[in-house]
mmCIF file of the N, C-alpha and C atoms, coordinates in Angstrom:
data_MODEL
# 
_entry.id   MODEL 
# 
loop_
_atom_site.group_PDB 
_atom_site.id 
_atom_site.type_symbol 
_atom_site.label_atom_id 
_atom_site.label_alt_id 
_atom_site.label_comp_id 
_atom_site.label_asym_id 
_atom_site.label_entity_id 
_atom_site.label_seq_id 
_atom_site.pdbx_PDB_ins_code 
_atom_site.Cartn_x 
_atom_site.Cartn_y 
_atom_site.Cartn_z 
_atom_site.occupancy 
_atom_site.B_iso_or_equiv 
_atom_site.pdbx_formal_charge 
_atom_site.auth_seq_id 
_atom_site.auth_comp_id 
_atom_site.auth_asym_id 
_atom_site.auth_atom_id 
_atom_site.pdbx_PDB_model_num 
ATOM 1   N N  . GLY A 1 1  ? 133.429 96.003  105.432 1.00 0.00 ? 1  GLY A N  1 
ATOM 2   C CA . GLY A 1 1  ? 134.148 97.759  105.848 1.00 0.00 ? 1  GLY A CA 1 
ATOM 3   C C  . GLY A 1 1  ? 132.994 98.890  105.914 1.00 0.00 ? 1  GLY A C  1 
ATOM 4   N N  . VAL A 1 2  ? 131.734 98.785  105.380 1.00 0.00 ? 2  VAL A N  1 
ATOM 5   C CA . VAL A 1 2  ? 131.109 100.022 105.404 1.00 0.00 ? 2  VAL A CA 1 
ATOM 6   C C  . VAL A 1 2  ? 130.384 99.772  107.011 1.00 0.00 ? 2  VAL A C  1 
ATOM 7   N N  . PRO A 1 3  ? 130.459 100.911 107.750 1.00 0.00 ? 3  PRO A N  1 
ATOM 8   C CA . PRO A 1 3  ? 129.087 100.833 108.529 1.00 0.00 ? 3  PRO A CA 1 
ATOM 9   C C  . PRO A 1 3  ? 128.402 100.597 108.575 1.00 0.00 ? 3  PRO A C  1 
ATOM 10  N N  . LYS A 1 4  ? 127.537 100.058 109.009 1.00 0.00 ? 4  LYS A N  1 
ATOM 11  C CA . LYS A 1 4  ? 125.927 99.916  109.154 1.00 0.00 ? 4  LYS A CA 1 
ATOM 12  C C  . LYS A 1 4  ? 125.122 101.286 109.402 1.00 0.00 ? 4  LYS A C  1 
ATOM 13  N N  . ASN A 1 5  ? 125.307 101.923 109.783 1.00 0.00 ? 5  ASN A N  1 
ATOM 14  C CA . ASN A 1 5  ? 125.241 102.989 109.807 1.00 0.00 ? 5  ASN A CA 1 
ATOM 15  C C  . ASN A 1 5  ? 125.277 104.438 108.724 1.00 0.00 ? 5  ASN A C  1 
ATOM 16  N N  . ALA A 1 6  ? 125.712 104.378 107.767 1.00 0.00 ? 6  ALA A N  1 
ATOM 17  C CA . ALA A 1 6  ? 126.231 104.773 106.345 1.00 0.00 ? 6  ALA A CA 1 
ATOM 18  C C  . ALA A 1 6  ? 125.427 104.652 105.785 1.00 0.00 ? 6  ALA A C  1 
ATOM 19  N N  . LEU A 1 7  ? 125.184 106.229 105.280 1.00 0.00 ? 7  LEU A N  1 
ATOM 20  C CA . LEU A 1 7  ? 124.053 106.708 104.160 1.00 0.00 ? 7  LEU A CA 1 
ATOM 21  C C  . LEU A 1 7  ? 123.405 105.588 103.647 1.00 0.00 ? 7  LEU A C  1 
ATOM 22  N N  . SER A 1 8  ? 125.287 105.365 102.662 1.00 0.00 ? 8  SER A N  1 
ATOM 23  C CA . SER A 1 8  ? 124.968 104.173 101.598 1.00 0.00 ? 8  SER A CA 1 
ATOM 24  C C  . SER A 1 8  ? 123.910 103.450 101.851 1.00 0.00 ? 8  SER A C  1 
ATOM 25  N N  . MET A 1 9  ? 123.777 102.888 103.232 1.00 0.00 ? 9  MET A N  1 
ATOM 26  C CA . MET A 1 9  ? 123.664 101.561 104.051 1.00 0.00 ? 9  MET A CA 1 
ATOM 27  C C  . MET A 1 9  ? 121.951 101.557 103.651 1.00 0.00 ? 9  MET A C  1 
ATOM 28  N N  . THR A 1 10 ? 121.437 102.727 103.331 1.00 0.00 ? 10 THR A N  1 
ATOM 29  C CA . THR A 1 10 ? 119.828 103.534 103.216 1.00 0.00 ? 10 THR A CA 1 
ATOM 30  C C  . THR A 1 10 ? 118.983 102.974 101.665 1.00 0.00 ? 10 THR A C  1 
ATOM 31  N N  . SER A 1 11 ? 120.511 102.491 100.866 1.00 0.00 ? 11 SER A N  1 
ATOM 32  C CA . SER A 1 11 ? 119.668 102.450 99.808  1.00 0.00 ? 11 SER A CA 1 
ATOM 33  C C  . SER A 1 11 ? 118.971 101.229 99.179  1.00 0.00 ? 11 SER A C  1 
ATOM 34  N N  . LEU A 1 12 ? 118.093 101.071 98.361  1.00 0.00 ? 12 LEU A N  1 
ATOM 35  C CA . LEU A 1 12 ? 117.229 99.925  98.029  1.00 0.00 ? 12 LEU A CA 1 
ATOM 36  C C  . LEU A 1 12 ? 117.931 98.514  98.064  1.00 0.00 ? 12 LEU A C  1 
ATOM 37  N N  . GLY A 1 13 ? 117.304 97.430  99.363  1.00 0.00 ? 13 GLY A N  1 
ATOM 38  C CA . GLY A 1 13 ? 117.638 96.588  100.075 1.00 0.00 ? 13 GLY A CA 1 
ATOM 39  C C  . GLY A 1 13 ? 119.291 96.796  100.969 1.00 0.00 ? 13 GLY A C  1 
ATOM 40  N N  . TYR A 1 14 ? 119.311 97.471  100.761 1.00 0.00 ? 14 TYR A N  1 
ATOM 41  C CA . TYR A 1 14 ? 120.924 97.095  102.385 1.00 0.00 ? 14 TYR A CA 1 
ATOM 42  C C  . TYR A 1 14 ? 120.532 96.936  103.534 1.00 0.00 ? 14 TYR A C  1 
ATOM 43  N N  . ARG A 1 15 ? 119.729 97.362  103.906 1.00 0.00 ? 15 ARG A N  1 
ATOM 44  C CA . ARG A 1 15 ? 119.163 97.234  105.177 1.00 0.00 ? 15 ARG A CA 1 
ATOM 45  C C  . ARG A 1 15 ? 119.087 95.789  105.217 1.00 0.00 ? 15 ARG A C  1 
ATOM 46  N N  . GLN A 1 16 ? 117.778 95.303  104.140 1.00 0.00 ? 16 GLN A N  1 
ATOM 47  C CA . GLN A 1 16 ? 117.120 93.947  104.622 1.00 0.00 ? 16 GLN A CA 1 
ATOM 48  C C  . GLN A 1 16 ? 118.216 92.979  104.275 1.00 0.00 ? 16 GLN A C  1 
ATOM 49  N N  . MET A 1 17 ? 119.556 93.571  103.561 1.00 0.00 ? 17 MET A N  1 
ATOM 50  C CA . MET A 1 17 ? 120.814 92.361  103.208 1.00 0.00 ? 17 MET A CA 1 
ATOM 51  C C  . MET A 1 17 ? 121.080 92.073  104.876 1.00 0.00 ? 17 MET A C  1 
ATOM 52  N N  . ILE A 1 18 ? 121.606 93.699  105.400 1.00 0.00 ? 18 ILE A N  1 
ATOM 53  C CA . ILE A 1 18 ? 122.273 93.296  106.473 1.00 0.00 ? 18 ILE A CA 1 
ATOM 54  C C  . ILE A 1 18 ? 121.380 92.775  107.891 1.00 0.00 ? 18 ILE A C  1 
ATOM 55  N N  . GLN A 1 19 ? 120.038 92.816  108.164 1.00 0.00 ? 19 GLN A N  1 
ATOM 56  C CA . GLN A 1 19 ? 119.318 92.470  108.601 1.00 0.00 ? 19 GLN A CA 1 
ATOM 57  C C  . GLN A 1 19 ? 119.091 90.731  108.336 1.00 0.00 ? 19 GLN A C  1 
ATOM 58  N N  . TYR A 1 20 ? 119.619 89.854  107.132 1.00 0.00 ? 20 TYR A N  1 
ATOM 59  C CA . TYR A 1 20 ? 119.757 88.589  107.043 1.00 0.00 ? 20 TYR A CA 1 
ATOM 60  C C  . TYR A 1 20 ? 120.961 88.129  107.747 1.00 0.00 ? 20 TYR A C  1 
ATOM 61  N N  . LEU A 1 21 ? 122.208 88.931  106.925 1.00 0.00 ? 21 LEU A N  1 
ATOM 62  C CA . LEU A 1 21 ? 123.099 88.539  107.674 1.00 0.00 ? 21 LEU A CA 1 
ATOM 63  C C  . LEU A 1 21 ? 123.546 88.581  108.527 1.00 0.00 ? 21 LEU A C  1 
ATOM 64  N N  . ASP A 1 22 ? 123.010 89.541  109.620 1.00 0.00 ? 22 ASP A N  1 
ATOM 65  C CA . ASP A 1 22 ? 122.775 89.474  111.297 1.00 0.00 ? 22 ASP A CA 1 
ATOM 66  C C  . ASP A 1 22 ? 121.878 88.540  111.607 1.00 0.00 ? 22 ASP A C  1 
ATOM 67  N N  . GLY A 1 23 ? 121.342 87.623  111.120 1.00 0.00 ? 23 GLY A N  1 
ATOM 68  C CA . GLY A 1 23 ? 120.677 86.511  111.522 1.00 0.00 ? 23 GLY A CA 1 
ATOM 69  C C  . GLY A 1 23 ? 119.116 87.198  112.041 1.00 0.00 ? 23 GLY A C  1 
ATOM 70  N N  . GLU A 1 24 ? 118.907 87.951  111.427 1.00 0.00 ? 24 GLU A N  1 
ATOM 71  C CA . GLU A 1 24 ? 117.272 88.517  112.284 1.00 0.00 ? 24 GLU A CA 1 
ATOM 72  C C  . GLU A 1 24 ? 115.918 88.526  111.212 1.00 0.00 ? 24 GLU A C  1 
ATOM 73  N N  . ILE A 1 25 ? 116.139 87.619  110.145 1.00 0.00 ? 25 ILE A N  1 
ATOM 74  C CA . ILE A 1 25 ? 115.818 87.766  109.243 1.00 0.00 ? 25 ILE A CA 1 
ATOM 75  C C  . ILE A 1 25 ? 115.917 86.522  108.743 1.00 0.00 ? 25 ILE A C  1 
ATOM 76  N N  . SER A 1 26 ? 114.786 85.409  107.645 1.00 0.00 ? 26 SER A N  1 
ATOM 77  C CA . SER A 1 26 ? 115.266 84.912  106.400 1.00 0.00 ? 26 SER A CA 1 
ATOM 78  C C  . SER A 1 26 ? 115.928 85.259  104.851 1.00 0.00 ? 26 SER A C  1 
ATOM 79  N N  . LEU A 1 27 ? 116.499 84.417  104.375 1.00 0.00 ? 27 LEU A N  1 
ATOM 80  C CA . LEU A 1 27 ? 116.856 84.870  103.407 1.00 0.00 ? 27 LEU A CA 1 
ATOM 81  C C  . LEU A 1 27 ? 115.495 85.136  102.071 1.00 0.00 ? 27 LEU A C  1 
ATOM 82  N N  . GLU A 1 28 ? 114.652 84.445  101.977 1.00 0.00 ? 28 GLU A N  1 
ATOM 83  C CA . GLU A 1 28 ? 113.008 84.709  101.879 1.00 0.00 ? 28 GLU A CA 1 
ATOM 84  C C  . GLU A 1 28 ? 112.382 85.445  101.926 1.00 0.00 ? 28 GLU A C  1 
ATOM 85  N N  . LYS A 1 29 ? 112.465 86.481  103.181 1.00 0.00 ? 29 LYS A N  1 
ATOM 86  C CA . LYS A 1 29 ? 111.910 87.611  104.005 1.00 0.00 ? 29 LYS A CA 1 
ATOM 87  C C  . LYS A 1 29 ? 112.933 88.331  103.663 1.00 0.00 ? 29 LYS A C  1 
ATOM 88  N N  . ALA A 1 30 ? 113.955 88.638  103.299 1.00 0.00 ? 30 ALA A N  1 
ATOM 89  C CA . ALA A 1 30 ? 115.037 89.636  102.843 1.00 0.00 ? 30 ALA A CA 1 
ATOM 90  C C  . ALA A 1 30 ? 114.694 89.855  101.708 1.00 0.00 ? 30 ALA A C  1 
ATOM 91  N N  . ILE A 1 31 ? 114.121 88.951  100.279 1.00 0.00 ? 31 ILE A N  1 
ATOM 92  C CA . ILE A 1 31 ? 113.472 89.336  98.787  1.00 0.00 ? 31 ILE A CA 1 
ATOM 93  C C  . ILE A 1 31 ? 112.278 89.657  99.396  1.00 0.00 ? 31 ILE A C  1 
ATOM 94  N N  . GLU A 1 32 ? 111.899 89.383  99.699  1.00 0.00 ? 32 GLU A N  1 
ATOM 95  C CA . GLU A 1 32 ? 110.317 89.399  99.848  1.00 0.00 ? 32 GLU A CA 1 
ATOM 96  C C  . GLU A 1 32 ? 110.156 91.190  100.429 1.00 0.00 ? 32 GLU A C  1 
ATOM 97  N N  . LEU A 1 33 ? 110.750 91.629  101.009 1.00 0.00 ? 33 LEU A N  1 
ATOM 98  C CA . LEU A 1 33 ? 110.660 93.328  101.617 1.00 0.00 ? 33 LEU A CA 1 
ATOM 99  C C  . LEU A 1 33 ? 111.190 93.474  100.619 1.00 0.00 ? 33 LEU A C  1 
ATOM 100 N N  . ILE A 1 34 ? 112.557 93.539  100.164 1.00 0.00 ? 34 ILE A N  1 
ATOM 101 C CA . ILE A 1 34 ? 113.772 94.166  98.459  1.00 0.00 ? 34 ILE A CA 1 
ATOM 102 C C  . ILE A 1 34 ? 112.522 94.493  97.878  1.00 0.00 ? 34 ILE A C  1 
ATOM 103 N N  . LYS A 1 35 ? 111.793 92.731  97.236  1.00 0.00 ? 35 LYS A N  1 
ATOM 104 C CA . LYS A 1 35 ? 110.753 93.230  96.184  1.00 0.00 ? 35 LYS A CA 1 
ATOM 105 C C  . LYS A 1 35 ? 109.542 94.124  96.385  1.00 0.00 ? 35 LYS A C  1 
ATOM 106 N N  . ARG A 1 36 ? 108.687 94.483  97.773  1.00 0.00 ? 36 ARG A N  1 
ATOM 107 C CA . ARG A 1 36 ? 108.353 94.851  97.931  1.00 0.00 ? 36 ARG A CA 1 
ATOM 108 C C  . ARG A 1 36 ? 107.960 96.692  98.208  1.00 0.00 ? 36 ARG A C  1 
ATOM 109 N N  . ASP A 1 37 ? 109.615 96.786  98.737  1.00 0.00 ? 37 ASP A N  1 
ATOM 110 C CA . ASP A 1 37 ? 110.180 98.413  98.758  1.00 0.00 ? 37 ASP A CA 1 
ATOM 111 C C  . ASP A 1 37 ? 110.267 98.778  97.595  1.00 0.00 ? 37 ASP A C  1 
ATOM 112 N N  . THR A 1 38 ? 110.800 98.248  96.342  1.00 0.00 ? 38 THR A N  1 
ATOM 113 C CA . THR A 1 38 ? 111.002 98.247  95.305  1.00 0.00 ? 38 THR A CA 1 
ATOM 114 C C  . THR A 1 38 ? 109.675 98.856  94.448  1.00 0.00 ? 38 THR A C  1 
ATOM 115 N N  . ARG A 1 39 ? 108.618 97.757  94.459  1.00 0.00 ? 39 ARG A N  1 
ATOM 116 C CA . ARG A 1 39 ? 107.605 98.102  93.974  1.00 0.00 ? 39 ARG A CA 1 
ATOM 117 C C  . ARG A 1 39 ? 107.091 99.807  94.775  1.00 0.00 ? 39 ARG A C  1 
ATOM 118 N N  . HIS A 1 40 ? 106.698 100.023 95.898  1.00 0.00 ? 40 HIS A N  1 
ATOM 119 C CA . HIS A 1 40 ? 106.755 100.958 96.468  1.00 0.00 ? 40 HIS A CA 1 
ATOM 120 C C  . HIS A 1 40 ? 107.650 102.010 95.915  1.00 0.00 ? 40 HIS A C  1 
ATOM 121 N N  . PHE A 1 41 ? 109.266 101.902 95.661  1.00 0.00 ? 41 PHE A N  1 
ATOM 122 C CA . PHE A 1 41 ? 109.689 103.199 95.768  1.00 0.00 ? 41 PHE A CA 1 
ATOM 123 C C  . PHE A 1 41 ? 109.182 103.575 94.364  1.00 0.00 ? 41 PHE A C  1 
ATOM 124 N N  . ALA A 1 42 ? 109.504 102.653 93.196  1.00 0.00 ? 42 ALA A N  1 
ATOM 125 C CA . ALA A 1 42 ? 108.620 102.573 91.336  1.00 0.00 ? 42 ALA A CA 1 
ATOM 126 C C  . ALA A 1 42 ? 108.056 103.488 91.658  1.00 0.00 ? 42 ALA A C  1 
ATOM 127 N N  . LYS A 1 43 ? 106.326 103.240 92.720  1.00 0.00 ? 43 LYS A N  1 
ATOM 128 C CA . LYS A 1 43 ? 105.166 103.741 92.394  1.00 0.00 ? 43 LYS A CA 1 
ATOM 129 C C  . LYS A 1 43 ? 104.954 105.089 92.869  1.00 0.00 ? 43 LYS A C  1 
ATOM 130 N N  . ARG A 1 44 ? 106.322 105.758 93.958  1.00 0.00 ? 44 ARG A N  1 
ATOM 131 C CA . ARG A 1 44 ? 106.409 106.797 94.626  1.00 0.00 ? 44 ARG A CA 1 
ATOM 132 C C  . ARG A 1 44 ? 107.275 108.036 92.680  1.00 0.00 ? 44 ARG A C  1 
ATOM 133 N N  . GLN A 1 45 ? 108.435 107.379 92.523  1.00 0.00 ? 45 GLN A N  1 
ATOM 134 C CA . GLN A 1 45 ? 107.946 108.038 91.809  1.00 0.00 ? 45 GLN A CA 1 
ATOM 135 C C  . GLN A 1 45 ? 107.198 107.934 90.349  1.00 0.00 ? 45 GLN A C  1 
ATOM 136 N N  . LEU A 1 46 ? 106.865 107.452 89.943  1.00 0.00 ? 46 LEU A N  1 
ATOM 137 C CA . LEU A 1 46 ? 105.565 107.292 88.974  1.00 0.00 ? 46 LEU A CA 1 
ATOM 138 C C  . LEU A 1 46 ? 104.700 108.287 89.551  1.00 0.00 ? 46 LEU A C  1 
ATOM 139 N N  . THR A 1 47 ? 104.280 108.208 90.490  1.00 0.00 ? 47 THR A N  1 
ATOM 140 C CA . THR A 1 47 ? 103.210 109.395 91.248  1.00 0.00 ? 47 THR A CA 1 
ATOM 141 C C  . THR A 1 47 ? 104.128 111.029 90.752  1.00 0.00 ? 47 THR A C  1 
ATOM 142 N N  . TRP A 1 48 ? 105.674 110.929 91.431  1.00 0.00 ? 48 TRP A N  1 
ATOM 143 C CA . TRP A 1 48 ? 106.239 111.892 91.159  1.00 0.00 ? 48 TRP A CA 1 
ATOM 144 C C  . TRP A 1 48 ? 105.995 112.811 89.930  1.00 0.00 ? 48 TRP A C  1 
ATOM 145 N N  . PHE A 1 49 ? 106.328 111.638 88.520  1.00 0.00 ? 49 PHE A N  1 
ATOM 146 C CA . PHE A 1 49 ? 106.190 112.564 87.720  1.00 0.00 ? 49 PHE A CA 1 
ATOM 147 C C  . PHE A 1 49 ? 105.195 112.381 86.626  1.00 0.00 ? 49 PHE A C  1 
ATOM 148 N N  . ARG A 1 50 ? 104.581 111.693 87.086  1.00 0.00 ? 50 ARG A N  1 
ATOM 149 C CA . ARG A 1 50 ? 103.075 112.044 86.713  1.00 0.00 ? 50 ARG A CA 1 
ATOM 150 C C  . ARG A 1 50 ? 102.762 113.595 87.084  1.00 0.00 ? 50 ARG A C  1 
ATOM 151 N N  . HIS A 1 51 ? 103.165 114.152 87.877  1.00 0.00 ? 51 HIS A N  1 
ATOM 152 C CA . HIS A 1 51 ? 102.469 115.376 88.450  1.00 0.00 ? 51 HIS A CA 1 
ATOM 153 C C  . HIS A 1 51 ? 103.549 116.727 87.958  1.00 0.00 ? 51 HIS A C  1 
ATOM 154 N N  . ASP A 1 52 ? 104.588 116.171 87.304  1.00 0.00 ? 52 ASP A N  1 
ATOM 155 C CA . ASP A 1 52 ? 105.488 117.284 86.883  1.00 0.00 ? 52 ASP A CA 1 
ATOM 156 C C  . ASP A 1 52 ? 105.162 117.776 85.196  1.00 0.00 ? 52 ASP A C  1 
ATOM 157 N N  . PRO A 1 53 ? 104.642 119.094 85.095  1.00 0.00 ? 53 PRO A N  1 
ATOM 158 C CA . PRO A 1 53 ? 104.118 118.902 83.641  1.00 0.00 ? 53 PRO A CA 1 
ATOM 159 C C  . PRO A 1 53 ? 104.923 119.206 82.755  1.00 0.00 ? 53 PRO A C  1 
ATOM 160 N N  . ASN A 1 54 ? 106.133 119.118 82.345  1.00 0.00 ? 54 ASN A N  1 
ATOM 161 C CA . ASN A 1 54 ? 107.336 118.568 81.736  1.00 0.00 ? 54 ASN A CA 1 
ATOM 162 C C  . ASN A 1 54 ? 107.472 117.521 81.231  1.00 0.00 ? 54 ASN A C  1 
ATOM 163 N N  . ILE A 1 55 ? 107.296 116.460 81.904  1.00 0.00 ? 55 ILE A N  1 
ATOM 164 C CA . ILE A 1 55 ? 107.681 115.542 81.406  1.00 0.00 ? 55 ILE A CA 1 
ATOM 165 C C  . ILE A 1 55 ? 106.754 114.849 80.429  1.00 0.00 ? 55 ILE A C  1 
ATOM 166 N N  . GLN A 1 56 ? 107.389 114.380 79.232  1.00 0.00 ? 56 GLN A N  1 
ATOM 167 C CA . GLN A 1 56 ? 106.015 113.841 77.884  1.00 0.00 ? 56 GLN A CA 1 
ATOM 168 C C  . GLN A 1 56 ? 106.652 112.037 77.889  1.00 0.00 ? 56 GLN A C  1 
ATOM 169 N N  . TRP A 1 57 ? 105.433 111.394 78.485  1.00 0.00 ? 57 TRP A N  1 
ATOM 170 C CA . TRP A 1 57 ? 104.987 110.197 78.447  1.00 0.00 ? 57 TRP A CA 1 
ATOM 171 C C  . TRP A 1 57 ? 105.179 109.347 76.333  1.00 0.00 ? 57 TRP A C  1 
ATOM 172 N N  . VAL A 1 58 ? 105.913 108.443 76.649  1.00 0.00 ? 58 VAL A N  1 
ATOM 173 C CA . VAL A 1 58 ? 106.388 107.996 75.451  1.00 0.00 ? 58 VAL A CA 1 
ATOM 174 C C  . VAL A 1 58 ? 105.545 106.457 75.350  1.00 0.00 ? 58 VAL A C  1 
ATOM 175 N N  . GLU A 1 59 ? 104.079 105.996 74.600  1.00 0.00 ? 59 GLU A N  1 
ATOM 176 C CA . GLU A 1 59 ? 104.001 104.698 74.790  1.00 0.00 ? 59 GLU A CA 1 
ATOM 177 C C  . GLU A 1 59 ? 104.699 104.053 73.703  1.00 0.00 ? 59 GLU A C  1 
ATOM 178 N N  . LYS A 1 60 ? 105.172 102.603 74.334  1.00 0.00 ? 60 LYS A N  1 
ATOM 179 C CA . LYS A 1 60 ? 105.932 101.621 74.104  1.00 0.00 ? 60 LYS A CA 1 
ATOM 180 C C  . LYS A 1 60 ? 104.876 100.791 73.307  1.00 0.00 ? 60 LYS A C  1 
ATOM 181 N N  . GLN A 1 61 ? 103.739 100.377 73.624  1.00 0.00 ? 61 GLN A N  1 
ATOM 182 C CA . GLN A 1 61 ? 102.181 98.952  74.104  1.00 0.00 ? 61 GLN A CA 1 
ATOM 183 C C  . GLN A 1 61 ? 101.858 99.382  71.914  1.00 0.00 ? 61 GLN A C  1 
ATOM 184 N N  . GLY A 1 62 ? 102.412 98.013  71.178  1.00 0.00 ? 62 GLY A N  1 
ATOM 185 C CA . GLY A 1 62 ? 101.790 98.678  69.527  1.00 0.00 ? 62 GLY A CA 1 
ATOM 186 C C  . GLY A 1 62 ? 103.212 98.994  68.763  1.00 0.00 ? 62 GLY A C  1 
ATOM 187 N N  . LYS A 1 63 ? 103.770 99.792  69.511  1.00 0.00 ? 63 LYS A N  1 
ATOM 188 C CA . LYS A 1 63 ? 105.369 100.439 68.695  1.00 0.00 ? 63 LYS A CA 1 
ATOM 189 C C  . LYS A 1 63 ? 106.133 99.747  68.564  1.00 0.00 ? 63 LYS A C  1 
ATOM 190 N N  . SER A 1 64 ? 107.096 99.440  67.474  1.00 0.00 ? 64 SER A N  1 
ATOM 191 C CA . SER A 1 64 ? 108.561 99.259  67.614  1.00 0.00 ? 64 SER A CA 1 
ATOM 192 C C  . SER A 1 64 ? 109.414 99.577  68.191  1.00 0.00 ? 64 SER A C  1 
ATOM 193 N N  . ASP A 1 65 ? 110.491 98.977  68.296  1.00 0.00 ? 65 ASP A N  1 
ATOM 194 C CA . ASP A 1 65 ? 111.826 99.733  68.653  1.00 0.00 ? 65 ASP A CA 1 
ATOM 195 C C  . ASP A 1 65 ? 112.206 100.932 68.048  1.00 0.00 ? 65 ASP A C  1 
ATOM 196 N N  . THR A 1 66 ? 112.404 100.569 66.622  1.00 0.00 ? 66 THR A N  1 
ATOM 197 C CA . THR A 1 66 ? 112.592 101.989 66.032  1.00 0.00 ? 66 THR A CA 1 
ATOM 198 C C  . THR A 1 66 ? 110.876 103.059 65.772  1.00 0.00 ? 66 THR A C  1 
ATOM 199 N N  . GLU A 1 67 ? 110.438 102.365 65.829  1.00 0.00 ? 67 GLU A N  1 
ATOM 200 C CA . GLU A 1 67 ? 109.072 103.694 66.106  1.00 0.00 ? 67 GLU A CA 1 
ATOM 201 C C  . GLU A 1 67 ? 109.058 104.457 67.152  1.00 0.00 ? 67 GLU A C  1 
ATOM 202 N N  . VAL A 1 68 ? 109.299 103.793 68.168  1.00 0.00 ? 68 VAL A N  1 
ATOM 203 C CA . VAL A 1 68 ? 109.531 104.450 69.749  1.00 0.00 ? 68 VAL A CA 1 
ATOM 204 C C  . VAL A 1 68 ? 111.198 105.260 69.363  1.00 0.00 ? 68 VAL A C  1 
ATOM 205 N N  . GLU A 1 69 ? 112.021 105.299 69.448  1.00 0.00 ? 69 GLU A N  1 
ATOM 206 C CA . GLU A 1 69 ? 113.427 105.780 68.662  1.00 0.00 ? 69 GLU A CA 1 
ATOM 207 C C  . GLU A 1 69 ? 112.718 107.281 67.910  1.00 0.00 ? 69 GLU A C  1 
ATOM 208 N N  . ALA A 1 70 ? 112.158 106.691 67.003  1.00 0.00 ? 70 ALA A N  1 
ATOM 209 C CA . ALA A 1 70 ? 111.608 107.966 65.907  1.00 0.00 ? 70 ALA A CA 1 
ATOM 210 C C  . ALA A 1 70 ? 110.715 108.680 67.203  1.00 0.00 ? 70 ALA A C  1 
ATOM 211 N N  . GLN A 1 71 ? 109.990 108.167 67.769  1.00 0.00 ? 71 GLN A N  1 
ATOM 212 C CA . GLN A 1 71 ? 109.608 109.629 68.292  1.00 0.00 ? 71 GLN A CA 1 
ATOM 213 C C  . GLN A 1 71 ? 110.169 110.154 70.055  1.00 0.00 ? 71 GLN A C  1 
ATOM 214 N N  . LEU A 1 72 ? 110.966 109.676 69.778  1.00 0.00 ? 72 LEU A N  1 
ATOM 215 C CA . LEU A 1 72 ? 111.960 109.714 71.099  1.00 0.00 ? 72 LEU A CA 1 
ATOM 216 C C  . LEU A 1 72 ? 112.660 111.235 70.740  1.00 0.00 ? 72 LEU A C  1 
ATOM 217 N N  . LEU A 1 73 ? 113.122 111.109 68.897  1.00 0.00 ? 73 LEU A N  1 
ATOM 218 C CA . LEU A 1 73 ? 114.024 111.427 68.683  1.00 0.00 ? 73 LEU A CA 1 
ATOM 219 C C  . LEU A 1 73 ? 113.319 112.885 67.959  1.00 0.00 ? 73 LEU A C  1 
ATOM 220 N N  . GLN A 1 74 ? 111.868 112.956 67.790  1.00 0.00 ? 74 GLN A N  1 
ATOM 221 C CA . GLN A 1 74 ? 110.997 113.642 67.128  1.00 0.00 ? 74 GLN A CA 1 
ATOM 222 C C  . GLN A 1 74 ? 111.128 115.030 68.640  1.00 0.00 ? 74 GLN A C  1 
ATOM 223 N N  . LEU A 1 75 ? 110.666 114.313 69.708  1.00 0.00 ? 75 LEU A N  1 
ATOM 224 C CA . LEU A 1 75 ? 110.581 114.721 70.612  1.00 0.00 ? 75 LEU A CA 1 
ATOM 225 C C  . LEU A 1 75 ? 111.683 115.677 71.583  1.00 0.00 ? 75 LEU A C  1 
ATOM 226 N N  . VAL A 1 76 ? 112.916 115.137 71.436  1.00 0.00 ? 76 VAL A N  1 
ATOM 227 C CA . VAL A 1 76 ? 114.430 116.029 71.470  1.00 0.00 ? 76 VAL A CA 1 
ATOM 228 C C  . VAL A 1 76 ? 114.541 117.099 70.800  1.00 0.00 ? 76 VAL A C  1 
ATOM 229 N N  . ARG A 1 77 ? 114.158 116.635 69.169  1.00 0.00 ? 77 ARG A N  1 
ATOM 230 C CA . ARG A 1 77 ? 114.539 118.224 68.136  1.00 0.00 ? 77 ARG A CA 1 
ATOM 231 C C  . ARG A 1 77 ? 113.561 119.113 68.472  1.00 0.00 ? 77 ARG A C  1 
ATOM 232 N N  . GLN A 1 78 ? 111.920 118.814 69.099  1.00 0.00 ? 78 GLN A N  1 
ATOM 233 C CA . GLN A 1 78 ? 111.207 119.323 69.538  1.00 0.00 ? 78 GLN A CA 1 
ATOM 234 C C  . GLN A 1 78 ? 111.847 120.944 70.792  1.00 0.00 ? 78 GLN A C  1 
ATOM 235 N N  . THR A 1 79 ? 112.183 120.019 71.508  1.00 0.00 ? 79 THR A N  1 
ATOM 236 C CA . THR A 1 79 ? 112.766 120.428 72.863  1.00 0.00 ? 79 THR A CA 1 
ATOM 237 C C  . THR A 1 79 ? 113.980 121.142 72.578  1.00 0.00 ? 79 THR A C  1 
ATOM 238 N N  . LEU A 1 80 ? 115.198 120.643 71.899  1.00 0.00 ? 80 LEU A N  1 
ATOM 239 C CA . LEU A 1 80 ? 116.473 121.871 71.825  1.00 0.00 ? 80 LEU A CA 1 
ATOM 240 C C  . LEU A 1 80 ? 115.768 122.815 71.218  1.00 0.00 ? 80 LEU A C  1 
ATOM 241 N N  . ALA A 1 81 ? 114.643 122.984 69.881  1.00 0.00 ? 81 ALA A N  1 
ATOM 242 C CA . ALA A 1 81 ? 114.171 124.277 69.165  1.00 0.00 ? 81 ALA A CA 1 
ATOM 243 C C  . ALA A 1 81 ? 113.687 125.087 70.239  1.00 0.00 ? 81 ALA A C  1 
ATOM 244 N N  . GLN A 1 82 ? 113.292 124.851 71.107  1.00 0.00 ? 82 GLN A N  1 
ATOM 245 C CA . GLN A 1 82 ? 112.485 125.716 71.586  1.00 0.00 ? 82 GLN A CA 1 
ATOM 246 C C  . GLN A 1 82 ? 113.410 126.493 72.432  1.00 0.00 ? 82 GLN A C  1 
# 
């Protein structure tokens, strides 16, 4: 019941699924396009965040979940203390 030109239909995956349902592309092609567009969106987000000086990255590699949680709590406490 939602019109194809509704703003919500511009979200990731909606356009491709409408194309599939309309018989314009195959399901496999729709999935391929959704995956590609999601990767592109994630890359744009990372680029945006990397240029924000207020972002503090926390590396997970080589750390337990408990260690990461402790680091995050420490960052939150430091931020709140400022």
